C-alpha positions as CSV (number, residue, x, y, z in Angstrom):
1,M,16.0,19.9,-31.5
2,P,12.9,17.8,-32.4
3,D,10.5,16.9,-29.7
4,V,11.2,13.4,-28.2
5,L,7.6,12.1,-28.9
6,T,7.7,13.4,-32.4
7,T,11.1,11.6,-32.8
8,A,9.6,8.5,-31.2
9,R,6.6,8.4,-33.5
10,E,8.9,8.1,-36.5
11,Q,11.8,6.0,-34.9
12,V,9.6,3.6,-32.7
13,L,6.0,3.4,-34.1
14,E,7.0,3.6,-37.8
15,Q,10.5,1.9,-37.8
16,G,10.3,-0.3,-34.7
17,R,13.4,0.9,-33.1
18,G,13.5,1.4,-29.5
19,L,14.4,4.7,-27.9
20,S,17.9,5.0,-26.5
21,R,19.0,5.6,-23.0
22,Q,19.1,9.3,-23.4
23,Q,15.8,9.4,-25.2
24,V,14.1,7.4,-22.5
25,L,15.5,9.9,-20.0
26,E,13.8,12.8,-22.0
27,V,10.4,10.8,-22.0
28,L,10.7,10.3,-18.2
29,R,11.2,14.0,-17.8
30,L,8.0,14.9,-19.7
31,P,5.6,17.0,-17.6
32,D,2.4,15.6,-16.3
33,E,0.4,17.6,-19.0
34,R,2.0,15.3,-21.7
35,L,1.4,12.1,-20.0
36,D,-1.8,11.3,-21.9
37,E,0.1,12.0,-25.2
38,L,2.7,9.6,-24.2
39,L,0.6,6.8,-23.2
40,G,-1.5,7.2,-26.5
41,L,1.8,6.8,-28.5
42,A,2.8,3.9,-26.4
43,H,-0.5,2.3,-27.0
44,E,-0.1,2.7,-30.8
45,V,3.4,1.2,-30.5
46,R,2.1,-1.9,-28.6
47,M,-0.7,-2.4,-30.9
48,S,1.5,-2.0,-34.1
49,W,4.3,-4.2,-33.0
50,C,2.6,-6.6,-30.5
51,G,-1.1,-6.5,-31.4
52,P,-4.1,-6.5,-29.2
53,A,-3.8,-9.7,-27.4
54,V,-2.9,-9.9,-23.8
55,E,-0.8,-12.7,-22.2
56,V,-2.2,-13.8,-19.0
57,E,0.1,-15.6,-16.3
58,G,-0.3,-16.9,-12.8
59,I,2.5,-17.5,-10.4
60,I,3.0,-19.8,-7.4
61,S,5.8,-20.0,-4.7
62,L,7.1,-23.5,-4.5
63,K,9.5,-22.4,-1.7
64,T,8.6,-19.4,0.2
65,G,10.8,-17.5,2.7
66,G,14.2,-18.3,4.3
67,C,16.1,-16.9,1.4
68,P,19.7,-16.3,2.2
69,E,20.0,-13.2,0.0
70,D,19.3,-9.6,1.2
71,C,17.2,-8.1,-1.6
72,H,16.1,-5.1,0.4
73,F,12.6,-5.1,-1.1
74,C,11.9,-8.8,-0.3
75,S,10.0,-10.0,2.7
76,Q,11.2,-13.6,1.9
77,S,14.7,-12.9,2.9
78,G,15.7,-14.8,6.1
79,L,17.9,-11.9,6.9
80,F,15.1,-9.6,7.8
81,D,12.6,-9.5,10.5
82,S,9.6,-10.0,8.3
83,P,6.4,-11.9,8.9
84,V,7.0,-14.3,6.1
85,R,8.3,-17.8,7.2
86,A,9.9,-20.6,5.3
87,A,7.5,-23.1,3.6
88,W,7.4,-25.7,0.9
89,L,4.5,-26.5,-1.4
90,D,3.9,-30.0,-2.3
91,V,3.4,-31.4,-5.7
92,P,-0.4,-31.9,-5.6
93,A,-0.8,-28.4,-4.3
94,L,1.5,-27.2,-7.3
95,V,-0.8,-29.1,-9.8
96,E,-3.9,-27.6,-8.2
97,A,-2.7,-24.0,-8.5
98,A,-1.8,-24.6,-12.2
99,K,-5.3,-25.8,-12.7
100,Q,-6.7,-22.8,-11.1
101,T,-4.3,-20.6,-13.3
102,A,-5.4,-22.4,-16.4
103,K,-9.1,-21.7,-15.7
104,T,-8.6,-17.9,-15.8
105,G,-7.5,-18.4,-19.4
106,A,-3.8,-18.1,-18.5
107,T,-1.3,-19.5,-20.9
108,E,1.8,-19.4,-18.6
109,F,2.3,-20.8,-15.0
110,C,5.4,-19.7,-13.3
111,I,7.0,-21.9,-10.5
112,V,9.0,-19.5,-8.1
113,A,11.4,-20.3,-5.3
114,A,13.0,-17.9,-2.7
115,V,16.6,-19.0,-3.2
116,R,19.8,-17.8,-4.3
117,G,20.0,-20.5,-6.7
118,P,18.5,-24.1,-6.7
119,D,19.9,-27.1,-4.9
120,A,19.5,-30.8,-5.9
121,R,16.4,-31.1,-3.7
122,L,14.7,-28.1,-5.3
123,M,15.6,-29.2,-8.9
124,A,14.1,-32.6,-8.1
125,Q,11.0,-30.9,-6.8
126,V,10.6,-28.8,-9.7
127,A,11.1,-31.8,-12.0
128,A,8.4,-33.7,-10.1
129,G,6.0,-30.8,-10.2
130,I,6.6,-30.0,-14.1
131,A,6.0,-33.6,-14.8
132,A,2.7,-33.8,-12.7
133,I,1.5,-30.5,-14.3
134,K,2.1,-31.9,-17.8
135,D,0.2,-35.1,-17.0
136,E,-2.9,-32.9,-16.0
137,L,-3.2,-30.0,-18.2
138,D,-1.8,-28.0,-21.1
139,I,-0.1,-24.9,-20.1
140,N,3.3,-23.3,-20.6
141,I,5.4,-23.7,-17.7
142,A,8.0,-21.1,-16.6
143,C,10.5,-21.1,-13.8
144,S,12.1,-18.4,-11.4
145,L,14.6,-20.3,-9.4
146,G,17.5,-17.6,-9.0
147,I,21.0,-18.0,-10.3
148,L,21.7,-21.1,-12.4
149,T,24.7,-23.1,-13.5
150,T,25.0,-24.3,-17.1
151,E,24.0,-27.8,-15.8
152,Q,20.8,-26.5,-14.3
153,V,19.9,-24.5,-17.3
154,D,20.3,-27.7,-19.5
155,E,18.2,-29.7,-17.1
156,L,15.3,-27.1,-17.2
157,V,15.4,-27.0,-21.0
158,A,15.1,-31.0,-20.9
159,L,12.1,-30.6,-18.6
160,G,10.4,-28.6,-21.2
161,V,10.5,-25.2,-19.3
162,H,9.1,-22.6,-21.7
163,R,10.5,-19.4,-20.2
164,Y,12.8,-18.5,-17.3
165,N,12.4,-15.3,-15.1
166,H,15.4,-13.7,-13.6
167,N,15.1,-10.0,-12.8
168,L,18.0,-7.5,-13.1
169,E,15.7,-5.7,-10.5
170,T,17.1,-2.1,-11.1
171,A,19.8,-0.3,-12.9
172,R,23.4,-1.6,-12.6
173,S,24.5,1.7,-10.9
174,H,21.7,1.3,-8.3
175,F,21.8,-2.4,-7.7
176,P,24.6,-2.4,-4.8
177,N,21.9,-0.1,-3.0
178,V,19.4,-2.7,-3.2
179,V,21.3,-6.2,-2.9
180,T,24.8,-6.8,-1.3
181,T,24.9,-10.5,-1.2
182,H,25.3,-11.1,-5.0
183,S,26.1,-8.8,-7.7
184,W,24.3,-7.5,-10.8
185,E,27.0,-9.2,-12.9
186,E,26.0,-12.6,-11.5
187,R,22.4,-12.1,-12.5
188,R,23.5,-11.1,-15.9
189,E,25.5,-14.3,-16.4
190,T,22.4,-16.3,-15.6
191,L,20.4,-14.3,-18.1
192,Q,23.0,-14.9,-20.8
193,L,22.9,-18.7,-20.2
194,V,19.2,-18.7,-20.4
195,R,19.3,-16.7,-23.6
196,D,21.8,-19.1,-25.0
197,S,19.8,-22.2,-24.0
198,G,16.8,-21.3,-26.4
199,M,14.4,-20.8,-23.3
200,E,12.5,-17.6,-23.5
201,L,14.0,-14.9,-21.3
202,C,11.8,-12.9,-18.8
203,C,13.6,-10.2,-17.1
204,G,12.4,-7.0,-15.4
205,G,12.6,-5.4,-12.1
206,I,11.0,-3.0,-9.7
207,L,10.6,0.7,-10.0
208,G,10.4,3.1,-7.0
209,M,13.4,1.6,-4.9
210,G,15.1,5.0,-4.6
211,E,16.6,5.2,-8.1
212,S,16.9,8.4,-10.0
213,V,15.1,9.0,-13.3
214,E,18.6,8.7,-14.8
215,Q,19.0,5.3,-13.4
216,R,15.4,4.4,-14.5
217,A,16.5,5.3,-18.0
218,E,19.6,3.2,-17.4
219,F,17.6,0.3,-16.4
220,A,15.4,0.5,-19.7
221,A,18.7,0.5,-21.6
222,D,20.1,-2.5,-19.8
223,L,16.9,-4.4,-20.6
224,A,16.8,-3.4,-24.2
225,E,20.4,-4.6,-24.5
226,L,19.3,-8.0,-23.3
227,E,16.4,-8.3,-25.8
228,P,14.1,-10.2,-23.4
229,H,10.9,-11.9,-24.7
230,E,9.2,-10.4,-21.5
231,V,9.7,-7.6,-19.1
232,P,7.7,-7.7,-15.9
233,L,7.3,-4.2,-14.5
234,N,6.9,-4.2,-10.7
235,F,6.3,-1.3,-8.5
236,L,7.7,-1.3,-4.9
237,N,5.1,-2.4,-2.4
238,P,7.0,-1.7,0.8
239,R,7.0,-4.7,2.9
240,P,7.1,-4.6,6.8
241,G,10.6,-5.6,8.2
242,T,12.5,-5.0,5.0
243,P,15.1,-2.2,4.6
244,L,12.5,-0.6,2.0
245,G,9.8,-1.1,4.4
246,D,9.2,2.7,5.0
247,A,9.8,3.8,1.3
248,D,7.4,6.1,-0.3
249,V,5.1,4.5,-3.0
250,L,6.0,5.7,-6.5
251,P,3.6,8.3,-7.5
252,A,1.0,7.1,-10.1
253,A,2.1,9.6,-12.6
254,D,5.9,8.6,-12.4
255,A,4.7,4.9,-12.9
256,L,2.6,5.7,-15.8
257,R,5.5,7.7,-17.4
258,A,7.8,4.8,-16.9
259,I,5.3,2.3,-18.5
260,G,5.1,4.4,-21.6
261,A,9.0,5.0,-21.6
262,F,9.7,1.3,-21.4
263,R,7.2,0.5,-24.1
264,L,8.9,3.1,-26.4
265,A,12.4,1.5,-25.4
266,L,11.2,-2.1,-26.0
267,P,8.6,-1.8,-28.9
268,R,8.3,-5.7,-29.6
269,T,8.6,-6.8,-26.0
270,V,5.9,-8.4,-23.7
271,L,5.4,-5.8,-21.2
272,R,3.7,-7.3,-18.1
273,F,1.8,-5.6,-15.3
274,A,3.3,-7.3,-12.2
275,G,3.7,-6.6,-8.3
276,G,2.7,-3.3,-6.8
277,R,0.5,-2.0,-9.5
278,E,-2.6,-2.1,-7.2
279,L,-1.1,0.1,-4.6
280,T,0.6,2.3,-7.0
281,L,-2.1,2.8,-9.8
282,G,-5.4,1.5,-8.5
283,D,-8.1,0.6,-11.0
284,L,-8.0,3.7,-13.0
285,G,-4.3,3.2,-13.4
286,A,-4.6,-0.3,-14.4
287,R,-6.9,0.8,-17.3
288,Q,-4.3,3.5,-18.3
289,G,-1.5,1.1,-18.2
290,L,-3.3,-1.4,-20.5
291,L,-4.0,1.6,-22.8
292,G,-0.5,2.9,-22.5
293,G,1.8,0.0,-23.7
294,I,1.1,-2.9,-21.2
295,N,0.3,-6.2,-23.0
296,A,0.5,-8.9,-20.4
297,V,-0.7,-9.3,-16.7
298,I,-0.1,-11.5,-13.8
299,V,-3.6,-12.5,-12.4
300,G,-4.4,-13.3,-8.8
301,N,-1.9,-12.8,-5.9
302,Y,1.8,-12.5,-6.1
303,L,4.4,-14.4,-4.0
304,T,3.8,-12.6,-0.7
305,T,1.2,-9.9,-1.6
306,L,-2.2,-9.7,-2.7
307,G,-3.2,-8.8,-6.3
308,R,-6.4,-8.0,-7.9
309,P,-9.0,-10.8,-8.3
310,P,-8.5,-12.5,-11.8
311,E,-11.9,-11.7,-12.6
312,S,-11.4,-8.0,-12.2
313,D,-8.4,-8.1,-14.7
314,L,-10.3,-10.4,-17.2
315,D,-13.5,-8.1,-17.1
316,L,-11.3,-5.0,-17.7
317,L,-9.5,-6.8,-20.7
318,A,-13.2,-7.6,-22.1
319,E,-14.3,-4.0,-21.6
320,L,-11.1,-2.7,-23.4
321,Q,-11.8,-5.4,-26.2
322,M,-8.3,-6.9,-25.7
323,P,-8.5,-10.7,-26.2
324,V,-6.4,-13.0,-24.0
325,K,-3.7,-14.6,-26.0
326,A,-4.4,-18.2,-26.9
327,L,-2.2,-20.9,-25.7
328,N,-1.3,-21.9,-29.2
329,A,-0.1,-18.4,-30.0
330,T,2.5,-18.7,-27.2
331,L,3.9,-22.1,-28.2
């Protein structure tokens, strides 16, 4: 039986065909002494099928906290005893955040709300925010507003939203252990609506939520079937007061193995470093990830957790001779 990385070199690097679920599982089971080999191949795949440029994005929370859903990793749920409290951001603050994001060289600014799905008030606030941002600066605007109706998808398209984020979070078989107030299938329906609308689709999840390596491979296959433009890879940062607040942090080697495996499953996809990488990987791991298949980063802070200073990421990209993707290359 051929070695999985030998097979991947021909199938993924040379032909551009992502690994299957079973092949991803074989990669996730590789021993630590083969990790460098995996990351090296994943980097070759990234360079061959995506190029050297790195897409930089900033995110901002328009509505924080008070969410009615019970996502077990999230301190914004109103059902948990967490320190996060409900708050709204006004339009001038939204515009200022977009300006600060643009100063980093970012091409994407994502407006996020902690909701099951947007109501009329939230959609009106999003519309006002987008119009104000577009009046002030030139940056792609993405949104992450939960489960959508067909009419809301159409409204976001009309507003000029470039990309919509809605994470599957984890494998279908593991999802009921992480969320009980809505289903994996409901999330999948929104993703299909977004894909059909012509907006770019951003869909990823969080690793380290108690899933098995088999479920990690299942998750990669779920994402590959969707063919999203972007996959944000988060690593669980256990938040106080949440059901996963006492979970162990994913070992760095497992996180890096997953990065390599997901790149081999999704050779043409924007694979983005997202939340939890600082805790899971640290500075050395950030370098290894960028040399192991990652080709996008969220700079600055996340929704309720601190990230690396934008300057640290930008300095690292410069050191690795990875140019920040220009705005005109993303339009």
